[in-house]
Every structure is written in C-alpha cells, then in structure tokens.
C-alpha positions as CSV (number, residue, x, y, z in Angstrom):
1,M,106.9,-149.9,-65.8
2,R,108.9,-150.1,-68.9
3,A,108.6,-147.5,-71.6
4,R,107.6,-148.7,-75.0
5,A,107.3,-146.7,-78.2
6,C,104.9,-147.6,-80.9
7,R,104.5,-144.7,-83.4
8,P,106.5,-142.6,-85.9
9,E,107.8,-139.1,-85.2
10,L,110.3,-136.7,-86.5
11,S,113.7,-138.2,-87.2
12,A,116.2,-137.9,-84.4
13,K,119.2,-138.6,-86.5
14,R,121.1,-135.7,-87.9
15,S,120.5,-136.6,-91.5
16,G,116.7,-137.0,-91.0
17,A,116.7,-140.0,-93.3
18,S,113.7,-142.3,-93.2
19,S,115.8,-145.3,-92.2
20,D,116.4,-143.6,-88.8
21,A,112.7,-143.7,-87.9
22,A,113.2,-146.8,-85.8
23,L,115.1,-144.8,-83.2
24,L,112.3,-142.4,-82.8
25,L,109.8,-145.2,-82.6
26,L,111.6,-146.8,-79.6
27,A,112.2,-143.5,-77.9
28,L,108.9,-141.6,-78.1
29,A,107.6,-143.0,-74.8
30,L,110.8,-142.3,-73.0
31,F,111.5,-138.9,-74.5
32,A,108.3,-137.0,-75.0
33,G,110.2,-134.1,-73.5
34,P,113.8,-134.3,-72.2
35,A,114.1,-133.3,-68.6
36,Y,116.1,-130.4,-67.5
37,A,118.7,-130.3,-64.8
38,R,116.7,-129.7,-61.6
39,Q,114.9,-126.4,-62.2
40,A,113.0,-124.3,-59.7
41,A,109.3,-125.1,-59.7
42,P,107.1,-122.7,-61.7
43,A,104.4,-120.7,-59.8
44,A,101.7,-123.0,-61.1
45,A,103.4,-126.1,-59.8
46,A,103.8,-124.4,-56.4
47,Q,100.2,-123.6,-56.2
48,K,99.2,-127.1,-57.3
49,N,101.4,-128.9,-54.7
50,G,100.0,-127.0,-51.7
51,S,101.7,-126.9,-48.3
52,G,101.6,-130.6,-47.3
53,A,103.8,-132.2,-50.0
54,A,106.5,-134.5,-48.7
55,G,110.1,-133.6,-49.2
56,G,109.2,-130.1,-50.4
57,A,111.3,-126.9,-50.1
58,Q,109.7,-124.1,-48.2
59,S,109.7,-120.3,-48.7
60,P,112.1,-118.6,-46.3
61,D,110.0,-115.4,-46.4
62,T,106.8,-116.8,-44.8
63,G,106.1,-117.3,-41.2
64,A,106.1,-120.7,-39.5
65,G,102.3,-120.8,-39.6
66,D,101.9,-120.1,-43.3
67,R,104.8,-121.8,-45.1
68,V,104.3,-122.5,-48.8
69,T,105.8,-125.6,-50.4
70,L,107.6,-124.7,-53.6
71,D,108.4,-128.2,-54.8
72,R,108.7,-131.7,-53.6
73,V,110.7,-134.8,-54.4
74,V,108.8,-137.5,-56.2
75,A,111.7,-139.9,-56.8
76,T,115.4,-140.3,-56.3
77,V,117.7,-141.8,-59.0
78,N,121.1,-142.4,-57.4
79,S,122.3,-138.9,-56.5
80,D,119.6,-137.1,-58.6
81,L,116.2,-135.9,-57.5
82,I,113.1,-135.8,-59.6
83,L,110.8,-133.0,-58.6
84,E,107.1,-132.4,-58.8
85,S,107.9,-129.4,-61.0
86,E,109.6,-131.7,-63.5
87,V,106.5,-133.9,-63.7
88,D,104.5,-130.8,-64.5
89,A,106.9,-129.6,-67.1
90,E,107.0,-133.1,-68.7
91,E,103.3,-133.1,-69.0
92,R,103.2,-129.6,-70.6
93,F,106.1,-130.4,-73.0
94,A,103.9,-133.1,-74.6
95,A,102.3,-130.3,-76.6
96,F,105.4,-130.2,-78.7
97,Q,105.0,-133.8,-79.9
98,P,103.4,-134.0,-83.4
99,F,102.1,-137.5,-82.5
100,S,100.7,-137.8,-79.0
101,E,100.1,-141.1,-77.2
102,P,96.7,-142.6,-78.0
103,R,95.7,-143.1,-74.4
104,P,95.9,-140.7,-71.4
105,V,99.4,-140.9,-69.7
106,T,99.1,-141.3,-65.9
107,R,101.3,-139.3,-63.5
108,D,103.1,-142.5,-62.4
109,R,103.9,-143.2,-66.1
110,V,105.4,-139.8,-66.5
111,I,107.5,-140.3,-63.3
112,E,108.7,-143.7,-64.6
113,R,109.7,-142.0,-67.9
114,L,111.7,-139.3,-66.0
115,I,113.4,-142.0,-63.9
116,D,114.5,-143.9,-67.0
117,R,115.7,-140.8,-68.6
118,A,117.7,-139.8,-65.5
119,L,119.4,-143.2,-65.6
120,I,120.3,-142.7,-69.3
121,L,121.6,-139.2,-68.6
122,Q,123.8,-140.5,-65.8
123,Q,125.3,-143.0,-68.1
124,M,125.8,-140.4,-70.8
125,A,127.8,-138.3,-68.4
126,L,130.3,-141.2,-68.2
127,Q,130.8,-141.3,-71.9
128,P,130.9,-137.8,-73.5
129,Q,129.8,-137.7,-77.1
130,A,130.0,-135.2,-79.9
131,P,127.7,-132.2,-79.2
132,I,124.6,-131.4,-81.2
133,S,125.2,-128.2,-83.1
134,D,122.8,-125.2,-83.0
135,E,122.2,-125.7,-86.7
136,E,121.0,-129.3,-86.2
137,V,118.7,-128.2,-83.4
138,D,117.3,-125.4,-85.4
139,A,116.7,-127.6,-88.4
140,Q,114.6,-130.1,-86.4
141,L,112.7,-127.3,-84.7
142,S,111.9,-125.8,-88.0
143,T,110.4,-129.0,-89.2
144,L,108.6,-129.5,-85.8
145,R,106.9,-126.1,-86.1
146,K,105.2,-127.4,-89.3
147,A,104.2,-130.7,-87.8
148,I,102.4,-129.7,-84.6
149,P,98.7,-129.5,-85.5
150,K,97.9,-127.0,-82.7
151,C,100.6,-124.7,-84.1
152,A,98.4,-123.8,-87.1
153,V,96.2,-121.7,-84.9
154,Y,99.2,-119.7,-83.7
155,H,100.8,-119.4,-87.2
156,C,104.0,-121.0,-85.9
157,E,105.6,-120.5,-89.4
158,T,106.2,-117.0,-88.1
159,Q,108.6,-116.3,-85.2
160,E,105.9,-114.3,-83.4
161,G,103.4,-117.2,-83.7
162,W,106.0,-119.7,-82.5
163,E,106.8,-117.6,-79.5
164,K,103.1,-117.3,-78.6
165,F,102.6,-121.0,-78.9
166,V,105.7,-121.8,-76.8
167,A,104.5,-119.3,-74.1
168,A,101.1,-120.8,-74.0
169,Q,102.7,-124.1,-72.9
170,G,104.5,-122.3,-70.1
171,F,108.0,-122.3,-71.7
172,T,110.4,-119.8,-73.3
173,V,111.8,-120.4,-76.8
174,D,115.3,-120.9,-75.3
175,E,113.9,-123.5,-72.9
176,V,112.3,-125.5,-75.7
177,R,115.4,-125.2,-77.8
178,E,117.6,-126.7,-75.0
179,R,115.1,-129.4,-74.2
180,W,115.0,-130.5,-77.8
181,R,118.8,-130.4,-78.0
182,Q,119.0,-132.8,-75.0
183,R,116.4,-135.0,-76.6
184,M,118.6,-135.3,-79.7
185,E,121.7,-136.0,-77.6
186,V,119.8,-138.8,-75.8
187,L,118.6,-140.4,-79.0
188,Q,122.1,-140.2,-80.5
189,Y,123.5,-142.0,-77.4
190,I,120.9,-144.8,-77.7
191,E,121.7,-145.2,-81.4
192,E,125.4,-145.4,-80.9
193,R,125.1,-147.8,-77.9
194,F,122.5,-150.2,-79.2
195,R,122.0,-150.0,-82.9
196,S,125.5,-150.9,-84.1
197,G,125.9,-154.6,-84.7
198,I,122.2,-155.4,-85.3
199,D,121.7,-157.0,-88.7
200,I,118.2,-157.6,-90.0
201,T,118.2,-160.6,-92.4
202,Q,116.1,-161.1,-95.5
203,A,114.6,-164.2,-93.9
204,E,113.4,-162.1,-91.0
205,I,111.8,-159.6,-93.4
206,D,110.1,-162.4,-95.3
207,D,108.8,-163.9,-92.1
208,Y,107.4,-160.6,-90.8
209,Y,105.7,-159.9,-94.2
210,Q,104.1,-163.3,-94.3
211,K,103.1,-163.7,-90.7
212,T,102.3,-160.1,-89.7
213,M,101.7,-157.8,-92.7
214,L,99.7,-160.1,-94.9
215,P,97.2,-161.2,-92.1
216,T,96.7,-157.6,-91.2
217,Y,95.8,-156.6,-94.8
218,Q,93.6,-159.7,-95.1
219,K,91.7,-158.8,-92.0
220,E,91.0,-155.3,-93.4
221,K,90.1,-156.9,-96.8
222,A,92.7,-154.7,-98.4
223,T,95.3,-155.4,-101.1
224,P,98.7,-155.8,-99.5
225,P,101.7,-154.0,-101.1
226,A,104.4,-156.0,-102.7
227,E,107.1,-157.1,-100.1
228,A,109.8,-155.3,-102.1
229,S,108.1,-152.0,-101.8
230,I,107.9,-152.1,-98.0
231,A,111.0,-154.1,-97.2
232,D,112.9,-151.0,-95.9
233,R,110.0,-150.2,-93.6
234,I,109.8,-153.8,-92.3
235,S,113.5,-153.7,-91.6
236,E,113.0,-150.5,-89.6
237,I,110.3,-152.1,-87.5
238,L,112.4,-155.2,-86.8
239,L,115.4,-153.0,-85.9
240,Q,113.3,-150.9,-83.6
241,Q,112.0,-154.1,-81.8
242,Q,115.6,-155.4,-81.2
243,V,116.9,-152.0,-80.0
244,D,113.9,-151.6,-77.8
245,K,114.5,-154.9,-76.2
246,L,118.2,-154.1,-75.6
247,L,117.3,-150.7,-74.1
248,D,114.6,-152.2,-71.9
249,D,117.0,-154.9,-70.5
250,W,119.7,-152.3,-69.9
251,L,117.3,-150.0,-68.0
252,T,116.1,-152.9,-66.0
253,A,119.6,-153.8,-65.0
254,L,120.4,-150.2,-64.0
255,R,117.2,-150.1,-61.8
256,A,118.2,-153.4,-60.2
257,Q,121.3,-151.8,-58.8
258,G,119.1,-150.3,-56.1
259,G,119.5,-146.5,-56.7
260,V,115.9,-145.7,-57.7
261,V,113.2,-144.8,-55.1
262,M,109.7,-143.5,-55.9
263,M,108.3,-141.4,-53.2
264,K,104.7,-141.9,-52.0
265,A,102.4,-139.1,-50.8
266,G,103.5,-138.3,-47.2
267,E,106.9,-139.9,-47.4
268,E,110.0,-137.9,-46.6
269,T,113.1,-137.9,-48.9
270,P,115.6,-140.5,-47.7
C-alpha cells in the first residue's frame, strides 16, 4: 500500500512559508507521527497483545506457566524491527495532527506507513544532513498547540495544559518534542532529495485551472477566483503531485530489494 497525502497541515519547512505546503501535503499520510528508535512497549500495549503474540519478548520474572508477552514484531525492514508497541504509539500520536485523515486508518495501513518511514530513515542514515535546531522545533510546536482542536479543552496555550494534553495521549513532553524533530528531519530530507529540479510551467498551471479548477466551481455553482489569484496554490498542488510520484516510485524500488517482511498473526520472526 502506498501512502498518499491529500490535505494541508502545518508547514514543515523551517521558514514556514505557504509555498512549502506541498511537502506537508505529500507527507501527511507517511508521517502522521515519526517513529522512534525501537522503544520498550508501554504497559497498555503489553496488556493488549496478550501472551500468544508471535515474535514477542517475554518477561524473565514470570514462571514458565504464566509468561507475559511484552511486545511482538509486526514487520522487519532490512535490519530493523517494527514492533506492536510502535503501531500503538503511531495510532496515539495521531492526536497531535491538526487535520486527521477523513476515514478510519486500519492497523495494516499504520504498519505500511511505519515500513515506508523506516526505509526513509535508513536512507537518511547514509546521507547525514543539517540538524534541526531546538528553536525550530519549539517554533513549530508552539504553532501546533494552537492548531489542535482538542487542545482547547486542555488550554494548551499554557505549559500546564499542554503537559496534561500530552500525558492524556500517553506521551511525555520530551517524547513529543523528539518525535516532532524527527518528523521535521524526514520532511527536510524529502524536500532536498525530490523537490530540487522540478519546474512547474505556466502552461501546466493554465491547464490545471481550466480542466480541474473551473469544472469544480461550475459543479458547485460557485464563482471561480481569477487564475492569477490562485496561481501560487495551483503550483503547490502540481509540485506536490510530482514529488509524491517520485517518492512513491523510490519507496517501491526500496521495497523491491527484498528486505521488507510483514508478519502475520502466529508467524515467528525470521
């Protein structure tokens, strides 16, 4: 399953300029919550998994008759393991997205997203890039706190309210901060690898306006805006489409190398 993005979100680029929205559009489905390096499973995940999960680690303090599975492998990506606890954390981290996906996300889709992200992180490790500063992370999180609808109840504009909201999702403030930093690093990598060299022509903008925008407005019986007033937005959409295609083809090629295995219930880790 290939990840596709289709809605705006907070800007991932350091400047936060509107012209960078395309990178967020393409990446939302992939990076709803950047995965951590293999964490221990939280207690809730351990209870949910039960004692019969394949490939799971077992508590050394229990007897042979009452062993408790702490975690299990749901996929392998070359030398990396994706654990059940990461799927759980990924699902919980969706609460930090100001624009959630319009349809329910299945567990398999979450695993696919984690696989694609693991492939990207492995490639990033081969090409070190400039680190994201604390100031940049804090600036985005400050904006994020104002954009999450559910944060209003917790009064996330205050530090105490933010901490309560974060804790309610099963994270610490430091965990959220580092997850968001990794998210920014991944999007920066995608931009540097795929966006350079793409040139959206005026002819392409004209074509999109005539064949896509105008029919949409006509269907809604609404007056369309002048092309010049939305040319930049059309350019972003077309840029996103091209980068999305390049990213999709690249991930398909990485998967084809044979290092990705999804585990089924009852299977042992290879």
